[in-house]
N, C-alpha and C positions, 0 to 999 in steps of 0.2 A: 256042161250046160252051152245049150249057141245062145248067143246076143240077140239076137233079130226083134223077141221081143219087148226089150227095152227099148228101142228106136221103135219101137211100134209103141209103144206105152207115151214115151217121151213125145210123138210129134198127138198123141191126143190128145197133152196136160199142155202143149204150147198157141191149145186153137181158142185164140179171145183173150192172149194175154199180150204184158208189154212188150217192150222189146227189150226190158231190163230182164226182165220175169222170163223170156226168150234162149235169153243169156246163158241166165242161170241155169234153167235146163239140159241146156246144150252141156254145161260147162260138170253138171254131177252127173248124167252121161256118162262122159268119157271120166269124169272121175271111177263109174262102177263097174263098166268094161274093164279097166285097168287091173279097178279090184274082187273081179267078179272070179278069176279063177284061182287066184289062192283062200279065196271062203269060200269055193264051190269044196277048195278039199280040207278044209278044218271044219267048213260042216258047216259054215253058218247060214250057207243056205240053202238048205237041200231040198228042196225044186225054186221053179220059175216064182210058185205065190207069192216064196219067202224073199228072191230078189224085187218083185215088183214091190210088196208090199215096203221094200227100205225104200227104194224109189219114192213111194210116195210120199213116203214118213220127211225123205234130204229136200225135197221139193216144198212141201207144205211149211218145213221150218225156219228155207229159206225167207230173211227179210224179204228179197227182190220180190218173191209173189207175194207176198202176203198183202 
């Protein structure tokens, strides 16, 4: 599974956000990319939609983006 879709999603989520929230989104993106391979192998992300939903959930739960 490639990670370009996560980059695109991160850019969309950063729109009209504070600098603090944009940095938090970038940190989440880096963590997701590092863990993506492991999660795909263990079956946590069966599709790009699963990974995208997890990314959105992490951003929404981050205090910097509330």
